[in-house]
C-alpha positions in Angstrom: -22.5 7.3 2.3 -20.4 5.7 -0.4 -22.5 4.6 -3.4 -19.6 3.6 -5.7 -18.5 0.0 -6.0 -15.5 -0.3 -3.7 -12.5 -2.0 -5.2 -10.9 -3.8 -2.2 -7.2 -3.9 -2.9 -6.5 -6.2 0.0 -8.9 -8.8 -1.2 -7.8 -8.6 -4.8 -4.1 -8.7 -3.8 -4.8 -11.8 -1.7 -6.6 -13.4 -4.6 -3.6 -12.7 -6.9 -1.1 -14.0 -4.4 -3.2 -17.1 -4.0 -3.1 -17.7 -7.7 0.7 -17.1 -7.8 1.2 -19.6 -5.0 -0.8 -22.3 -6.7 0.9 -21.8 -10.0 4.3 -21.7 -8.3 3.6 -25.1 -6.7 2.8 -26.5 -10.1 6.0 -25.1 -11.6 8.0 -26.4 -8.7 6.6 -29.9 -9.3 8.2 -29.6 -12.8 11.5 -28.8 -11.2 11.6 -25.0 -11.5 11.5 -22.8 -8.4 11.0 -19.0 -9.0 13.9 -17.0 -7.5 13.6 -13.4 -6.4 16.7 -11.4 -5.3 16.2 -8.0 -3.6 19.0 -5.5 -3.1 18.9 -2.8 -0.5 21.6 -0.2 -0.2 21.5 1.9 3.0 19.3 2.0 6.1 16.2 4.0 5.0 13.4 2.7 7.2 10.7 2.8 4.5 12.9 0.9 2.1 13.7 -1.6 4.7 10.0 -2.2 5.3 9.3 -2.5 1.6 12.1 -5.0 1.0 11.0 -7.0 4.1 7.4 -7.2 2.8 8.5 -8.3 -0.6 10.7 -11.1 0.9 7.9 -12.3 3.1 5.5 -12.4 0.1 8.0 -14.3 -2.0 8.5 -16.9 0.7 4.7 -17.3 1.1 4.4 -17.9 -2.6 7.0 -20.7 -2.4 9.8 -18.7 -4.1 13.5 -19.0 -3.5 14.1 -15.6 -1.9 17.4 -13.9 -1.2 18.1 -10.4 0.2 21.4 -8.5 -0.3 21.7 -5.6 2.2 24.6 -3.3 1.5 25.9 -0.3 3.6 25.3 3.3 2.4 29.0 3.6 1.8 29.0 0.8 -0.9 30.9 1.7 -4.0 28.7 1.8 -7.1 31.1 -0.6 -8.9 30.5 -3.1 -6.1 26.7 -2.8 -6.6 27.1 -3.2 -10.3 29.2 -6.3 -9.8 26.4 -7.7 -7.6 23.8 -7.1 -10.2 26.0 -8.8 -12.8 26.4 -11.8 -10.6 22.6 -12.0 -10.1 22.1 -11.8 -13.9 24.3 -14.8 -14.3 22.7 -16.8 -11.5 20.2 -19.4 -13.0 18.4 -19.7 -9.7 17.4 -16.1 -9.7 14.6 -15.1 -12.1 13.7 -11.6 -10.7 16.1 -8.9 -9.5 14.8 -5.9 -7.6 17.1 -3.0 -6.6 15.2 -1.0 -4.1 15.0 2.8 -4.8 16.0 5.3 -3.9 19.7 4.6 -4.0 22.3 6.8 -2.3 22.9 10.1 -4.1 26.4 9.0 -4.9 25.1 6.3 -7.3 23.7 6.6 -10.8 20.3 4.8 -10.4 19.7 4.6 -14.2 23.1 2.9 -14.8 22.3 0.4 -12.1 18.8 -0.4 -13.3 19.8 -0.6 -16.9 22.4 -3.3 -16.1 19.7 -5.7 -14.8 18.9 -8.4 -17.4 15.6 -7.2 -18.9 14.3 -10.8 -18.5 14.9 -10.5 -14.8 13.7 -6.9 -14.5 10.5 -7.7 -12.5 9.9 -4.0 -11.8 9.5 -3.5 -15.5 11.6 -0.3 -15.5 14.3 -1.4 -18.0 14.2 0.5 -21.3 13.9 -2.8 -23.2 10.7 -3.6 -21.2 9.4 -0.1 -21.7 9.9 -0.5 -25.5 8.3 -4.0 -25.6 5.3 -2.6 -23.7 5.0 0.3 -26.1 4.9 -1.9 -29.2 2.5 -4.4 -27.5 4.9 -7.3 -27.2 3.1 -8.6 -24.1 4.6 -12.1 -24.4 8.0 -10.6 -23.9 7.5 -7.5 -21.9 7.5 -7.2 -18.1 4.9 -4.6 -17.1 5.5 -2.3 -14.1 3.7 -3.6 -11.1 1.4 -0.7 -10.1 -0.1 -0.3 -13.6 -0.4 -4.0 -14.0 -2.3 -4.2 -10.7 -4.5 -1.3 -11.6 -5.6 -3.1 -14.8 -6.7 -6.1 -12.7 -8.7 -3.7 -10.5 -10.2 -2.2 -13.6 -11.3 -5.6 -14.9 -12.9 -6.3 -11.5 -14.8 -3.0 -11.8 -15.9 -3.7 -15.3 -17.2 -7.1 -14.3 -19.1 -5.7 -11.3 -20.6 -2.9 -13.4 -21.3 -5.0 -16.6 -19.0 -2.9 -18.8 -16.1 -3.3 -21.1 -13.0 -1.2 -21.5 -13.1 -1.3 -25.3 -14.2 2.1 -26.6 -14.1 3.7 -23.1 -12.6 7.2 -22.8 -9.7 7.0 -20.3 -7.9 9.9 -18.7 -4.6 9.3 -16.9 -3.5 12.3 -14.7 0.3 11.9 -14.4 3.0 11.2 -16.9 5.6 9.4 -14.8 7.6 6.5 -16.3 6.6 4.3 -13.4 2.8 4.7 -13.6 1.4 7.3 -15.9 3.0 6.3 -19.2 2.8 2.5 -18.8 -0.8 2.8 -17.6 -1.7 4.7 -20.8 0.0 2.0 -22.9 -2.0 -0.7 -21.2 -5.3 1.1 -21.6 -4.5 1.7 -25.3 -3.9 -2.1 -25.7 -7.4 -2.6 -24.3 -8.9 -0.3 -26.9 -9.5 2.7 -24.8 -9.3 6.2 -26.1 -6.5 7.6 -23.9 -5.6 11.1 -22.8 -2.5 11.7 -20.6 -3.1 14.8 -18.5 -0.6 16.6 -16.3 0.2 19.8 -14.5 0.2 21.9 -17.6 -3.1 20.6 -19.0 -5.5 23.4 -19.7 -8.7 23.1 -17.7 -7.7 19.8 -16.1 -11.0 19.4 -14.3 -12.9 19.5 -17.6 -10.5 16.9 -19.2 -11.0 14.6 -16.1 -14.8 15.0 -16.3 -14.8 13.4 -19.8 -13.3 10.1 -18.5 -15.2 6.8 -18.2 -12.0 5.6 -16.6 -10.0 8.1 -14.5 -6.6 7.2 -13.2 -5.0 9.7 -10.7 -1.2 9.3 -10.3 0.2 12.8 -9.5 1.2 12.7 -5.9 -1.0 15.7 -4.9 -3.2 15.0 -1.9 -6.9 15.0 -2.8 -6.3 17.1 -5.9 -9.1 15.3 -7.9 -12.4 16.6 -6.4 -15.8 15.0 -6.7 -16.9 17.5 -9.4 -14.0 16.3 -11.6 -15.6 12.9 -11.8 -18.0 11.9 -14.5 -21.1 10.2 -13.0 -20.5 6.5 -13.1 -16.8 6.6 -13.9 -14.3 4.1 -12.7 -11.7 5.9 -10.5 -8.3 4.4 -9.9 -6.4 6.4 -7.2 -2.7 5.6 -7.3 -1.6 8.3 -5.0 -0.4 7.7 -1.4 0.2 11.0 0.5 0.7 11.5 4.2 -1.1 14.6 5.5 -1.8 16.1 8.9 -4.3 14.4 11.0 -6.2 15.4 14.1 -4.7 15.5 17.6 -1.5 14.0 18.9 -0.2 10.4 19.0 0.9 8.5 22.1 4.4 10.2 21.9 2.9 13.6 21.7 3.6 14.2 18.0 0.9 15.4 15.6 -1.0 12.6 14.1 -0.9 12.0 10.3 -3.1 10.1 7.9 -2.9 8.7 4.4 -4.9 10.0 1.6 -4.9 9.5 -2.2 -4.8 11.9 -5.1 -8.6 11.8 -5.1 -10.9 13.4 -2.6 -12.4 10.0 -1.8 -15.6 10.9 0.1 -16.6 13.3 -2.7 -15.7 11.1 -5.6 -17.3 8.0 -4.1 -20.7 9.8 -4.2 -20.3 10.2 -8.0 -18.2 7.3 -9.3 -19.4 3.9 -10.4 -16.4 2.2 -8.8 -13.4 3.6 -6.9 -10.3 2.5 -5.1 -9.7 3.6 -1.5 -6.5 4.9 0.0 -5.1 3.1 2.0 -6.3 -0.3 1.0 -6.5 0.1 -2.8 -3.9 0.0 -5.5 -0.9 0.0 -3.1 -1.8 -3.5 -1.9 -1.6 -4.7 -5.5 2.0 -3.6 -6.1 3.7 -6.4 -4.1 1.3 -9.0 -5.5 2.2 -8.0 -9.1 5.9 -8.2 -8.3 5.3 -11.8 -7.3 3.3 -12.4 -10.5 6.1 -10.9 -12.6 8.7 -13.1 -10.9 6.6 -16.2 -11.6 6.2 -15.2 -15.2 9.9 -14.6 -15.6 10.6 -18.1 -14.1 8.2 -19.6 -16.6 9.9 -17.9 -19.5 13.3 -19.0 -18.4 12.3 -22.6 -17.9 13.8 -25.0 -20.5 11.4 -26.1 -23.2 9.3 -29.1 -21.9 9.7 -28.2 -18.2 
């Protein structure tokens, strides 16, 4: 039986989206409507689903939402021209180019062309730099780490703790999650270790953590005996693995698991995120929050 405090991503995401919708209504009353443009190149089903969910959330929040769907054969120069037009469009405050792009395109070139002030994914080198030096009034923070921090605050409130002085271990060093997560934890006065595949005695390093963040993309790699008793565990991983039996079409069933062996870790941790239903639910919510903030910053003084 789970004894850890369960961090319900669905409930926290809905709370975040509710706040964004209320604050958007107040901003619209002042004459500013946040605008989000999504760009999808190709027909990847997962990407189509992600883009659709982002558009739906944007409309629910009261945003001006536009989607540009381009064929796989689109020339990179045409995509770059579209990004430049969105940069120049005053009704658009957030631009999201859905990854992955076709292999014929240079994704870094495309993403770096996005105006950093409209880079609501937080991937532009300018935003990465602003985050690293603590310029939070100017930076746009990547969505998954930003959502993870909200969940950490919920855990601390439930457990009567503070992040200041806590030892945090982030397993994973990606530019999308691991590195920005470490920066955010440092800004909250944690002592931070970034661990990875070449870390010696990774289990022992993880076991030191008051806050353990797993973002490696390895199904259930973090076992229960890697978790310090009472630690807060944030599982960013989403991995599809074999399930039991066959589905209605006769194909083998699959199931989603995180990077943490949930049942084992939940017996030891003080608080934990489930998979599914944990951090993943926060990513779209934080994209909406970033778009709202970008619109606020772009609004003329006095509006």
